[in-house]
N, C-alpha and C positions, 0 to 999 in steps of 0.2 A: 554452199558455203557462205556465199556473199549475202544471203538472206538471213541465215544465222548470225553473221556479223553485225547485221542491222539490229537484230533482237537483242543482241547483247549490249548494243550503244542505246538501247531503248529509244529509238527515234520515231515520233509520230508520224503519221502521212502527210501532214501540211507544214514538216519541217525541211530545212535544207540538209543533203548530204554533206558528210565531211569531204574536205578536197581529195584526199586520198581514195575514198570510197567512190566517190564521183568520178575521178580520173579512171579507176579500175572498170567501172561499169560503163563508161563511155567508150573505152578500148573494146571491151567485150561486145557492147553494142554493134559498134561498127563492123566487126569482124561476122556477126551472125549471118548474113548472107552467103558467106562463103560454105557454109554447111551444106549448101544445096548441091554442091559438087561432090559430096562424099557418097560412094556406092558401096554397096555390100553384094556380094553375089547370093543370089536366092538358093542355088544349089550347094550343098556343104559337104556331101559323099559323092566321091569319084567312082564311078563304076568302070570295071569290075572291082570291086573292093575285096582283097584278100583278108584284111585285119583292119580293125576300128579300134581306135584308142582314144579315152578322154583325158585330158589334160587341163590341169586348173592351176590359176595363179592369183596368189594374194598379197597385199601390200598395206601398209598403212602409214599416216602421218599425223602431225598434231592437229590437222584440221580435218581429215577424213580418212576413211579406209574403204577397202572395196575387194572385188573378187570377179575374175572373168574365167570361162570355160571355152576349150577350144576341142574340135574333134580333128583327131589325126589320122589320116587314111591312107593305108597301104595298098596299092593296087597290085594285080598280079604280075606286072612286068618289074615291080620293085619301086615305083615312084611313089613318092611321099607327098601329101597335100594336108596343109592344115587350114582350117577356117574357124572364125570366131562363131561361137553357138550363143551364148548368152553372157550377161555382165550384170552386176549389181554393186551398188555404192550406198554408202552410208556417212553422213556427217559424224564427227567425233562428237562425244557428249560434252555437254559445258562444264561438268565436273572435270578437273585436272586428271589425267590418266598418264600413267608412264608409257614410252613408245612400246615397250614389250607387250604390256597389257593391250594396246590398241593393235599391235601386231597378231596378238592372239585372238583378239574379236575379229579381225579380217580372216584368220584361218577358220574360225567357227563359222564365218559367213560362206566361205568356200565350201566347207563342209556340207552346209545344209543346201547351199546352190547347187552343187554336184549330185547330192542325194536326189532333189527334187528332178533334175536331168534325168538322171538314170531311170526314175519310175516312170518318167513321161517317155522315153525312147522305146520303140518297139523292136529296136535292132540290137544285135549282139555285141556288146562292148567286151573286147578282150582283155583289156586291164585299165586301171584308172591309177593316174598319177597325180599328185599334188605338190605344188612347188612355193615355196617362200623362201625369202632373202635373209629372215630372223632365225639365227643359230639358237637364240635362246627359245623361241618356240619350239624348234625341232626337240630340243633338250626336254621341254615341258611334256610334249605328245608321248614321248618315249619314258616319262616317270609315271610312277604310281601315284593317282591322285590326292591318295590320303596323306602324302608327305608334303603336299603343297598348301598354300593359304586358300581361303574360301573362294575369292573371286576367282583364281586360277585354276583351282581344283573344280570348280563347276563347270567352267568351259572346257577344260582337257577332259573331263568325263564326257561331255556332249560329243567332243569330237572323236573320242575313242570309241564311242557306240555307233557314229555314222559311218568313219572311217577305220582302215587298219593303220597301224604306226608305220608298217615296213612301205607304205606306199607314199609317204613323205620324202621328199627331197628338197635339196637346196640348190637356189639360183643366185646367180651375182645380182646385184641390184639395177645394173645396166641391162640386163637383159630381161627384165620382169616387166611384162606389159601391164599389169596392174599398179604400176608406178603412176600412170598417167591418170588413173582414178584417183588415187590418195591427193596427189599434188595438184591436179587440174592442168588444164592446157587450153590455151587460145585457139580458135578455129585455123588460125593461119600455120600454127606450128602442128596442129594435127594433121593437117592436109599432107605435110611432108613426111611424117613418119609411117612406116610400113610394119611395125612390131604390134600395131593394135589389132590389125586384121588377121594377119597370120601368124602372130606369135614371134619369138626369137628365130634367128636363123637356123641355130643348131636343132631347132625342134622338126625341120625338115630332112635331117640326116639322120644316118643311122646311130643307133643308141651308144655306141662307143665314142662318139663326139659329144654326147651330152657332159654336162658339167659333172665332176666327180666331187663327191663331198666325203671327207674323211673325218669323223666326228671326233672332236677333241674333247675329252673330259675337262669339265669347268672345275675351277677351285671352289668355286660356291655358287650353287644355282640360285638365281634369284627368285623371290616368292616362295622359297623354301621353308616350311616349318623347322624351326630349330629345336631340336630335343635338349631340354634342360635337364641334367642330371645332379642331383644335389646329394652329397654322400654325408651323412650325419651318423654319428655313434649315440643311440639313445642310452640314457643313463638308466641302469637297472634299480628300479626302486620297489621291485615284488617283494623285498623282504619286509615292507612295511605292511603288506596284506595276508602274511603268513601266519600271523598269530591271533587267538581269539581274545585276548585280555590285554587292556593297556599296561597295568603294572607288570605283566610278564614281559611285554615287548621292550619295557625300559630297562628291567633287569638284565636280558639277553644283551640289549645294546651297551651296556655298562661294562657287562663281562667281556664283551669283544673289544671295548676300547682298552680295557685292563691288558687283555691278551697282547693288544698291538704293543702296548708299552713295556711287556714282558718283565712284570713286577708282582709281588704280592698276590699271585694268582689262586692262591688257597684261602686267603682271609676273606671275611664277610665285606660285602659292599659298603661303603661309607656314603654320607649323606651327599657328600660332595661329588662323587661319581655317579650318584642317581641322578643329582641336579644336571651335570653335564650331559649325561645321556639324554636326558628330557629334552634340553636345549638343542641338541645336536639333532633328534628326530624332528622336532617343530621345524628348524631351519631346513631340515631335508624337505619336509611336507610343503613348507610355503615355497621353497625354491621349484617344486614340481608345478604348482599352480599358478604362483604369483612372479614369475620370473621376469615379466616385462615391468611389472610395477615396482619391484625391488631394484632392478637396474635403473628407472626413472629416478627414484628417490635417492639413490646413490650419486647420481649426477644432479642432483638438486632440482630436477624437475617435477615438482608437484602436479603440473597442470596436464602431465602425461598420464595421470592415475585416473582411468576410466571406470564406468561401469558401478558396481555396487560397492566398490571400496572408496569411490570418490567421496561419499557424503560421510566415511568414518575418519576422514584426515588422517590417513595412516602415516605412521613414521617408524624408522629402525631404531631400536634401542642401542645399547652399547655392546650386546651379544650379537646383534645382526637380526633379531627377529622383528617381525612385522606386528605391531602394536596399534590399537585404537588411540587416536589423538585425543577428542573430546575437549571438553571445558572445565575438568577437575584437576588441573595440575597443581593448584594451590589448596587443594583437599588434604587435610590429614590422614586420609585412608592410605592403607598400602600401595604400593607402586603398582603391585599385579592388579589390584582392585581398580585403580583410576584407569590404568591402560591395559585392559585385557589383551591376550593374544589372539590374533586373528586366525581362523581355521577355516579351510575351504570345505565343499563337499567332497568328502572322500571315506574310504573305509577306516582309516585312522580316527578320522572325527567320530565316526559312531562308535568304536572303542572307547575313545574318552566320554561320550555321554553315556554308554553303558555303563561305565565305571562310577560315573556320579550318580546313576541312577540306584546302582547298589549302594553306595556309601549313604544315600538317603532313604535307604528302606523300600525302595521300589516306590519312590514318589510319583506323582502324576507329571504330566507334561509341564505345566506352568511351575511347579517347584523344582523341577529338575532343570529347567531351563533358568529359573533364578539362581539356582547353586551354581550351574556352570559358568554363567557370566560374571562370577566372582573372580575367576581367573581366564577365562577363554571367552572369546565371541565368534561362535559359527557364523557363516554366511547362510541366511535363511534359517536361522536357528530354531524356530518354531517348528517348521517343516521337518528339519533333520530331527529334532527330539521326538517328534510324534511318530515319524516312521521308524524309528530305533526302538522306541518304547512298544510299537505295536507287535514287534517280533519278540518281546518279553514273553517266556512260557509261563513264569510264575504268575505274572500279571494277567496273562490269558486265562489262567487257571481260577485265580481269585476273582475274575469279573468275566465270568462267561456271557457269551451274547445271549439275550433273550430267546426262548424258544417260540417257533413260529406255529401255532396251532392250525389244524386242518378245519377249515370253515365247513360248517354243515350244509346241507341242501336248502335251497330257498324255499318258503312256503309256496303251495300251488296256487294261492290268491295273488302272489306278486309276480308269476310268470305265465298265467293265464289270462287270456284276452277276456273282458267281460264289460259288461255296461256300466255307467257310472254308479256309484252308491251301491255296489253290490256287497263289497266288503267294506267296513265301516272300522276305522281306528280312532282311539280318543287318547289324549294325553295333556297333562298339567304340567305347568313349571311356574316358578315364582316361590313366595308372593312378591310383587314390586309395589312400591309406596309411590303415588302419584299425587300431584298437586294440581288442581283443575285452573288456577291462576297465578300468577307471580305476585299475589299479596302477601303482605307480612303476617296476619293473622288466620291465612288459610290452613286448613287441617289437611295431612297427609291421607290419602285414600288408599286402601289396599287393593291390589290389582294382581290378576293371574294371566299367564300367557299359556297358551294352548299349541301342541304340535300338530299339524308340521306348519301351519300358516302363522303361528306366533300372534294370534289376535289376544288384545287385552280384555280381560274382564274387570268391571270396575263394581265396586260395593259401596253401597251408601246406607244410610240408615232407613229411607223410605222404599227404596226399590233397588233391586239388585239386577244387572244387565250382564250377560254372560254369551259372548260370541264362541259357540262351539264349531269345530270344523267336523264335516263328515266327509271323509276321504276315500277315495278309491286308489288302492295300492298297486296296481297293475301296471299301467302306462303313463297316466296322468292322476293329478292330484286336484280335487275338487273341494271347495268349502261351503258349508252352510251355516249361516250366523243364526243363533237362536238366543232368545232372552229366558232367562232362569232367576228367581229369588234366592235360592240359596245353592251352595254348591253339591250337597250331597242329597239333601231330601227331596228337591225337585231333579235330581238326575233323571230319573225313568221317564219324566215328562219329555225331555229333551228328545228321546228317541222315537216319541209317537209323533211329534209335530213333523219331522222331514217326511215320514211315510205318508203323511195326509197331504203335504204340500206336491210331493213328487210320486211318481208311478213306484209302485213296490217292485223289487226284483223278484225272479222266480223264488219259490219256497224253498228249491233244494237248494240254491246258492246264497241264502241269506245267513250272514254270519256278523256279530259284533265282537270286536276285539278292542279290550279296555286295558288301558296301561294302568290304571290305578287299582290297587287290591281292595281298597276300601270300597269303590263304587261296585266291584265284583260282589262284596258281601252284600250290598244293598239289593242286587239283582237276583240273589239265590232265591230259589222258590220258597224255602222256609221262612225267610226274613220277609219276602215281599207278602206272603200270604198274612204274615201278622200284622203288616203296617198298612196295606192297601186294601182297598175293596175289591170284591170279587171280579166286577165288570172291567176295573181298572187293570186287574192281574190278566184277565183273557185279552185284553187289548196290547198289553205288553208283550204277552206271549206269542201272539199272532204275528207282531211287527217283526220279531227276530227270534228264530227258530234256535238259534246256539249263541252262547256268549262264553268268551274265553279272554284268558289272561293274555295280553301282548305284552311280551318283555322289551325292556328298551335294549336299541342297539348298540 
């Protein structure tokens, strides 16, 4: 305890101690030699023993808490002997705790210490009794932990797990030997007391002389959770969601208001009655969702309006409806357009959106939202309108979703592993107009791009350069650049040059796929025979055994 006090004062090793601490330490240091006179008997069990009991005591103070365990031996002739078996102490934490919480920590220390002793002893213990001088701790131990606060509940749970609640008893503070641990004692005073070695005097007497404790029910147990019960009568607004049409809801509300006044029940509804019913429904809807904001606006506390309503600068009109403030107060527009009514996310708002959607002949999201905002301002209007229009059956029939066709099987060349340039595909795109330099008088040059690598082919008056890709469509794509003078007349020569530079694939796997239909016509046998020499034709037919049209993806 003295060392903890020094840590609290944050005193370094080379600084002098305060006067009170120095005096206390000097007095304790002077009496340390007296501890040599303390003797404890080595034998704790008196033979022949008829019954052996284990008794534990615990106590706590603002500075420390501790526990001590005694063995109570009853001999065959009825003699009782008690001896100290073990003890343990801890300083109180630096964080300030109440005395009942410290007492509970001491009780937990006693339960753990006694449990350790019982596991270590090899003799038969008839019974175990735990003593404490705190009535609050006894009430906690006999209480269900779920009704207590977290700090107390955790420790009570551990105590109930290690001990039985019926084994705990109450002892007066004057007869509690653990009080010496919690408060501390000088060696001189310690030698004068006998309670530490043998426990209280009544422990050596029969059980009828032990302290009796009659538990008195407390008016309020400390550290107990308070169950707060709030009784509220919820307003029944389910009538707003029972109708499928906004005009129908207004008419029924107007009929109910007329029936309440008991007049003109058989006549048609007037415009004044419909307007009154409309305003009543809007006020009821806003009271369900914006009650806090309306209460704040009625008390002139605009700063209390938070969330999505804050940027709308809302206010209450003369009828008590919540409207958008805005900056159009001096505009010649009608009042309901300058300050539209604020609507929450609800089923009634969906009815209003559906009504505006029907009035505008099933218009789209943007048009419906524009028509709606001439009188109303729904929160998250675009998302509400979109979700409502998505459920419109007529709109879904008029705008059906596109049909997803089942894709055909992939060609064998695309999914079969093969060597490069086994399957060749050619494609064109363009033309593009390219300028060689940024000169003013330079003329644009026509160019083409070829799939899949999109290489450009430039054309000039003297020479035409064409970069042709030769691709393997299985796992990787490779390109082979070539030169050609014209796009179609020299098309067949372009297929002969790659086969001369690179090793030709097996004859059974050679296939040429051309995306251009005009190039297909050039390579047809009848066309080639009439326009090319016989030797060149045999060379072309030897390079590629098959030529087919490759449709675009």
